[in-house]
C-alpha positions in Angstrom: -0.2 -9.9 23.9 -0.5 -13.4 25.3 -0.3 -16.0 22.6 -2.0 -18.6 24.8 -5.0 -16.2 25.2 -5.6 -16.1 21.4 -5.1 -19.8 20.7 -8.2 -21.6 19.4 -9.9 -23.8 22.0 -9.2 -27.5 22.0 -12.6 -28.8 21.1 -11.5 -32.4 20.8 -11.4 -32.8 24.6 -14.6 -30.9 25.3 -17.5 -32.8 26.6 -20.0 -30.9 24.6 -18.4 -30.0 21.3 -21.7 -28.6 19.8 -22.1 -26.0 22.5 -18.5 -24.9 22.3 -18.3 -24.6 18.5 -21.7 -22.9 18.2 -20.9 -20.3 20.9 -19.9 -16.9 19.2 -18.1 -16.0 22.4 -15.3 -18.4 21.4 -14.0 -15.9 18.9 -15.8 -12.7 19.8 -13.9 -11.9 23.0 -10.7 -12.1 20.9 -12.1 -9.9 18.2 -13.2 -7.3 20.8 -9.7 -6.9 22.1 -8.3 -6.7 18.6 -10.9 -4.0 17.9 -10.0 -2.0 20.9 -6.3 -2.1 20.5 -6.6 -1.4 16.7 -8.7 1.7 17.4 -6.2 3.0 20.0 -3.2 2.5 17.8 -5.1 4.1 14.9 -5.9 7.1 17.1 -2.1 7.4 17.6 -1.7 7.5 13.8 -4.3 10.2 13.6 -2.3 12.3 16.1 0.9 11.7 14.2 -0.7 13.0 11.0 -2.6 15.9 12.4 0.4 17.2 14.4 2.7 17.1 11.4 5.3 14.9 13.0 5.6 12.7 10.0 5.9 15.7 7.7 8.6 17.1 10.0 10.8 14.0 9.5 10.3 14.3 5.8 12.9 17.1 5.6 15.5 14.5 6.2 14.2 12.0 3.6 15.6 12.0 0.1 15.8 9.6 -2.9 18.2 7.2 -1.1 15.5 6.7 1.6 12.5 6.6 -0.7 14.1 4.2 -3.3 14.8 1.2 -1.1 11.5 1.7 0.8 9.4 1.6 -2.4 11.4 -1.2 -4.0 11.2 -3.4 -1.0 7.4 -3.0 -1.0 7.3 -5.0 -4.3 10.3 -7.3 -3.6 9.2 -8.3 -0.2 5.8 -9.5 -1.6 7.3 -11.9 -4.1 6.6 -14.8 -1.8 2.9 -13.9 -1.7 2.7 -14.0 -5.5 4.7 -17.2 -5.6 2.2 -18.9 -3.2 -0.6 -18.2 -5.5 1.4 -19.1 -8.6 2.4 -22.5 -7.3 -1.2 -23.7 -7.5 -0.7 -23.8 -11.3 2.2 -22.1 -12.9 0.8 -22.5 -16.4 -2.4 -20.5 -15.7 -0.3 -17.9 -13.7 2.1 -17.4 -16.6 -0.8 -17.2 -19.1 -2.3 -14.4 -17.0 1.0 -12.6 -16.9 1.7 -12.9 -20.6 -1.8 -11.7 -21.6 -1.5 -8.7 -19.2 2.0 -7.8 -20.6 0.9 -8.3 -24.2 -2.2 -6.0 -23.7 -0.2 -3.4 -21.9 3.0 -3.2 -24.0 2.3 -4.8 -27.4 -1.3 -3.9 -28.0 -1.5 -0.7 -26.0 -1.4 1.4 -29.1 -4.3 -0.3 -30.8 -7.7 1.5 -30.4 -10.9 -0.4 -30.8 -13.7 1.4 -32.7 -16.8 1.5 -30.5 -20.1 3.4 -30.7 -20.4 6.5 -28.5 -22.7 9.4 -27.8 -22.0 13.0 -26.9 -24.1 16.2 -27.0 -21.8 17.8 -29.5 -21.2 14.8 -31.9 -24.4 12.9 -31.1 -24.1 9.2 -32.1 -20.7 8.5 -33.5 -17.8 6.0 -33.5 -14.8 6.6 -31.3 -11.6 4.7 -31.0 -11.2 3.3 -27.5 -7.8 2.2 -26.0 -9.2 -1.0 -24.6 -6.0 -2.9 -24.3 -4.2 -0.1 -22.6 -6.9 0.7 -20.1 -8.0 -2.9 -19.2 -5.1 -5.3 -19.4 -5.8 -6.6 -15.9 -9.5 -7.2 -16.5 -8.8 -8.8 -19.9 -6.1 -11.1 -18.6 -8.4 -12.2 -15.7 -11.3 -12.9 -18.0 -9.2 -14.9 -20.5 -7.6 -17.0 -17.8 -10.8 -17.5 -15.9 -12.6 -18.8 -19.0 -9.8 -21.3 -19.6 -9.9 -22.4 -15.9 -13.6 -23.0 -16.2 -13.1 -25.1 -19.4 -10.4 -27.2 -17.7 -12.7 -27.5 -14.6 -15.8 -28.9 -16.4 -13.6 -31.3 -18.5 -12.1 -32.5 -15.2 -8.5 -31.7 -16.3 -8.0 -30.0 -12.9 -8.2 -32.5 -10.1 -11.3 -32.6 -7.9 -9.3 -33.6 -4.8 -9.0 -30.8 -2.3 -5.7 -32.1 -1.1 -4.2 -31.6 -4.6 -1.9 -28.7 -5.3 -3.9 -27.8 -8.4 -7.3 -27.9 -6.7 -7.6 -24.1 -6.3 -7.0 -23.6 -10.0 -10.6 -24.9 -10.4 -13.3 -22.3 -11.0 -15.7 -24.1 -8.6 -13.2 -24.5 -5.7 -15.0 -22.0 -3.5 -18.7 -22.4 -4.6 -19.6 -23.1 -1.0 -18.8 -19.5 -0.1 -21.2 -18.3 -2.7 -24.0 -20.5 -1.4 -23.4 -19.6 2.3 -23.0 -15.8 1.9 -26.3 -13.8 2.5 -27.5 -11.4 -0.2 -27.2 -8.4 2.0 -25.1 -7.7 5.0 -25.1 -4.4 7.0 -22.1 -3.9 9.3 -22.6 -1.5 12.3 -20.4 -0.3 15.1 -19.7 -2.5 18.1 -21.8 -5.4 16.7 -19.7 -7.9 18.7 -19.9 -5.9 22.0 -17.8 -3.1 23.5 -14.1 -3.3 22.6 -11.5 -4.1 25.3 -8.0 -2.9 25.6 -4.6 -4.2 26.9 -1.1 -2.6 27.1 0.5 -5.5 25.3 -2.1 -5.6 22.5 -1.8 -1.8 22.0 2.0 -2.0 21.7 1.8 -4.8 19.2 -0.8 -2.9 17.1 1.3 0.3 17.4 4.4 -1.5 16.0 2.3 -2.7 13.0 0.9 0.9 12.6 4.4 2.4 12.5 5.4 -0.1 9.8 2.3 0.8 7.9 3.1 4.5 8.0 6.5 3.9 6.6 5.0 1.8 3.8 2.3 4.4 3.1 4.8 7.2 2.6 6.6 5.1 0.1 3.3 4.3 -1.6 2.4 8.0 -1.8 5.6 8.8 -3.7 5.3 5.7 -5.9 1.7 6.6 -6.8 2.8 10.2 -7.7 5.6 8.8 -9.9 3.4 6.5 -11.8 0.6 9.1 -12.2 3.0 11.7 -13.6 2.1 14.0 -10.8 4.4 16.1 -8.6 5.6 14.3 -5.4 3.1 14.9 -2.6 3.8 18.0 -0.4 4.0 17.8 3.3 0.4 18.8 4.0 -0.8 16.0 1.7 1.4 13.4 3.5 0.2 14.5 6.9 -3.4 14.4 5.7 -2.9 10.9 4.1 -1.5 9.4 7.4 -4.3 11.0 9.4 -7.0 9.8 7.0 -5.6 6.2 7.1 -5.7 6.4 10.9 -9.3 7.6 10.9 -10.4 4.9 8.4 -8.7 2.3 10.6 -10.7 3.5 13.6 -13.9 2.9 11.6 -12.6 -0.6 10.7 -12.1 -1.3 14.3 -15.5 -0.1 15.2 -17.3 -2.3 12.7 -15.2 -5.3 13.6 -13.2 -5.7 10.5 -10.3 -7.0 12.6 -7.7 -5.2 10.5 -6.5 -1.7 9.7 -7.1 0.3 6.5 -4.0 1.5 4.6 -2.7 2.1 1.1 -2.3 -1.0 -1.0 0.8 -1.4 -3.2 -1.0 -3.6 -5.7 -3.4 -0.8 -6.7 -0.4 1.4 -7.3 1.1 -1.2 -9.6 -2.3 -1.3 -11.4 -2.0 2.4 -12.1 1.3 1.8 -13.8 -0.1 -0.9 -16.0 -3.4 0.7 -17.0 -2.2 4.3 -17.1 -5.5 5.3 -15.3 -4.8 7.6 -12.4 -7.9 9.9 -12.4 -9.3 10.6 -9.0 -12.8 10.5 -10.4 -12.2 6.9 -11.4 -11.1 6.0 -7.9 -14.0 7.9 -6.3 -16.5 6.0 -8.4 -14.7 2.8 -7.6 -14.9 3.6 -3.9 -18.7 4.1 -4.2 -19.0 0.9 -6.1 -17.1 -1.0 -3.3 -19.3 0.6 -0.6 -22.4 -0.7 -2.4 -20.9 -4.1 -3.1 -19.7 -4.4 0.4 -23.4 -4.5 1.5 -24.2 -7.0 -1.2 -22.7 -10.2 0.2 -23.0 -12.2 -3.0 -20.6 -9.8 -4.8 -17.7 -10.5 -2.5 -18.4 -14.2 -2.7 -18.2 -14.1 -6.5 -14.7 -12.5 -6.3 -13.5 -15.3 -4.1 -14.2 -17.7 -7.0 -11.3 -16.3 -9.0 -8.8 -19.1 -9.2 -5.6 -18.6 -7.2 -3.1 -18.8 -10.1 -4.9 -16.0 -11.9 -4.5 -13.8 -8.8 -0.8 -14.8 -8.6 -0.1 -13.9 -12.2 -1.7 -10.5 -11.8 0.2 -9.8 -8.6 3.5 -10.8 -10.2 3.3 -7.9 -12.7 1.8 -5.5 -10.1 4.5 -6.1 -7.5 7.2 -6.0 -10.1 5.9 -2.6 -11.2 6.1 -1.2 -7.7 9.7 -2.4 -7.3 10.6 -0.8 -10.6 9.1 2.5 -9.5 11.3 2.5 -6.5 14.4 1.9 -8.6 13.4 4.8 -10.9 13.6 7.3 -8.0 17.4 6.8 -8.1 17.6 8.9 -11.2 17.8 12.0 -9.0 21.0 10.8 -7.4 24.6 10.3 -8.7 24.6 6.7 -9.7 28.4 6.8 -10.3 28.9 7.5 -6.6 30.2 4.5 -4.6 28.6 6.1 -1.5 25.1 6.0 -3.1 25.4 2.6 -4.5 26.6 1.2 -1.2 23.7 2.8 0.7 21.2 1.3 -1.7 22.8 -2.1 -1.7 23.0 -2.4 2.1 19.4 -1.1 2.5 17.9 -3.5 0.0 19.8 -6.6 0.9 19.3 -6.2 4.6 15.7 -5.2 4.0 15.2 -8.6 2.4 17.5 -10.6 4.7 16.5 -9.6 8.2 12.7 -10.3 7.8 13.6 -13.7 6.2 15.9 -14.6 9.0 13.3 -13.7 11.6 10.7 -15.8 9.8 13.1 -18.8 9.7 14.2 -18.3 13.4 11.0 -17.7 15.5 11.9 -16.5 19.0 15.3 -15.3 17.9 14.7 -11.9 19.6 14.6 -12.4 23.3 15.1 -9.2 25.4 13.3 -10.6 28.4 10.3 -8.4 27.8 7.5 -9.9 25.8 6.0 -6.5 24.7 9.4 -5.2 23.5 10.1 -8.5 21.7 6.8 -8.2 19.9 7.5 -4.7 18.8 11.0 -5.6 17.5 9.7 -8.6 15.7 7.0 -6.6 13.9 9.3 -3.8 12.9 12.3 -5.9 12.0 10.0 -8.3 10.2 8.8 -5.6 7.9 11.1 -5.2 4.9 10.1 -1.6 4.1 10.8 -0.5 7.6 14.3 -2.2 7.7 15.3 -0.9 4.3 13.8 2.6 4.8 15.4 3.1 8.2 18.8 1.9 7.0 18.6 4.2 4.0 17.5 7.1 6.2 20.3 6.7 8.7 23.1 6.1 6.2 22.0 8.9 3.9 22.0 11.4 6.7 25.2 10.3 8.4 27.6 9.3 5.5 29.3 12.5 4.1 28.0 13.5 0.7 27.2 16.7 -1.2 23.5 17.6 -1.7 24.0 17.2 -5.4 25.5 13.7 -5.0 22.7 12.7 -2.7 20.1 13.9 -5.2 18.6 16.4 -2.8 18.9 19.4 -5.2 16.9 17.8 -8.0 14.6 15.9 -5.7 13.5 18.9 -3.7 13.4 21.2 -6.7 10.9 18.7 -8.2 9.1 18.2 -4.9 9.0 21.5 -3.0 9.2 24.9 -4.6 8.5 28.3 -3.2 8.4 30.0 -6.6 5.3 31.3 -8.3 4.5 27.9 -9.8 4.3 26.2 -6.4 0.6 26.6 -6.1 -0.1 25.3 -9.6 2.3 22.3 -9.2 0.5 21.0 -6.1 -3.1 21.9 -7.0 -4.0 18.3 -7.3 -3.3 17.8 -3.6 -5.8 20.5 -2.5 -9.2 19.9 -1.0 -12.0 20.1 -3.6 -14.5 22.9 -3.1 -13.1 24.0 0.2 -9.6 25.2 -0.6 -10.7 28.6 -1.8 -12.4 29.3 1.5 -9.5 27.9 3.5 -7.1 30.3 1.8 -9.1 33.2 3.2 -8.4 32.0 6.7 -4.8 32.8 7.8 -5.1 30.6 10.8 -5.3 27.5 8.6 -1.7 27.9 7.5 -0.7 26.6 11.0 -2.6 23.3 10.7 -0.3 20.6 9.3 -3.2 19.0 7.2 -4.3 22.2 5.6 -3.4 22.8 1.9 -2.2 26.3 3.0 0.2 24.9 5.6 3.5 26.6 5.2 5.3 26.1 8.5 7.6 23.2 7.7 8.0 23.5 3.9 9.2 27.1 4.0 11.5 26.6 6.9 13.0 23.2 6.3 12.0 21.4 3.2 13.6 22.8 0.1 12.3 26.3 0.0 14.0 28.5 -2.5 16.3 30.1 0.0 17.3 26.7 1.4 17.8 25.4 -2.1 20.1 28.3 -2.9 22.0 27.6 0.4 22.6 24.0 -0.6 23.8 25.1 -4.1 26.2 27.5 -2.5 27.4 24.7 -0.2 28.0 22.4 -3.2 29.9 25.1 -5.1 32.1 25.8 -2.1 32.9 22.1 -1.6 33.7 21.8 -5.3 36.0 24.8 -5.1 37.8 23.3 -2.1 38.4 20.1 -4.0 
């Protein structure tokens, strides 16, 4: 993708600046190409999910691949949280302290609140307010303090000051300029365009997103206390993200749709993992997305409050990744070395590329861009290194954690259907089970092709146990 093509025009030398800056075509032709290449790359993601290719590779993925991938999701985003925190470290730390206090110290306190039910009618119930709403409470407390410091002019009113965006009125202009209602519709900026270079760049970002999403799925399952996702759920998740990204490209969002690690960290803090909650939240977001003023209000949240929240959330994601190592033998030098190399290079390589732009020069611009995107993604670097080392360095299945991991993840015994019932389609699964042909579709909840053959079926698990016993006998 040509960098020159996407540079903003130099309006200082234009004869008629007014005409140039008022012309929507200045940015719309760029957005149309981003839309087209995003849709094409997302279509590729749909194919990867629907054909089951990602699920196929999962048979080679164990705790030593998942752990560094998830951990690096949180660790690689520390700079993002730090950028918000540096606006005002005091407010950021206040947000963090209130959130931790509500979650850990006051989580066991229940607040008596009036309630109503058909059985008990009007009554008083004890509500775990601090445990369920630590994020919301910390934001409200810190936001009130920021507002007080704003109206008393403690925070500077100079936009060039570092502390300016700690003010509660720093972005009031967004609230004034945003319309009350906004209705996005497909191709509102014209028909999308395509380019080979743009597609390759988007595809590289898509592949990195897929790696991150797989780690997110396992992290979410760990925090929710659910069984790790089966292969059909992983395939369906990747395909759904691709489909949602196609819609994003159609309406001109300019970015793909993928899982967000911050929300997973919020699950760990609030202990709320109900699908009904997230379904209702999704409906609320759909409605609020049409109400322009709602999004504008959210932009008024001071930056250090966001930074303090993200500090806890990203740390929670990193901790979940580390917890996956419990399935492995942590006394093994082999395992510790794999984890150490994966995490340190996962942090080091993207940082080196960021500090040395243009360091990758293969003579092909498209290939350079692909490598820069992939190697600039910590989760990709750490995950690939963990994957390669874990599958090439000699080690017993028990040492690698595969026996416990796959026994906890994939099981062909009588409880398999009950263990993964939360990953089935609501309302439709009972009809799908009556159609034998659905078991051949990788996104179907009755899909059995890869799990039975490769991914920790009971027969395969017994084989690995026999291999372990034989190796121990030889020793």
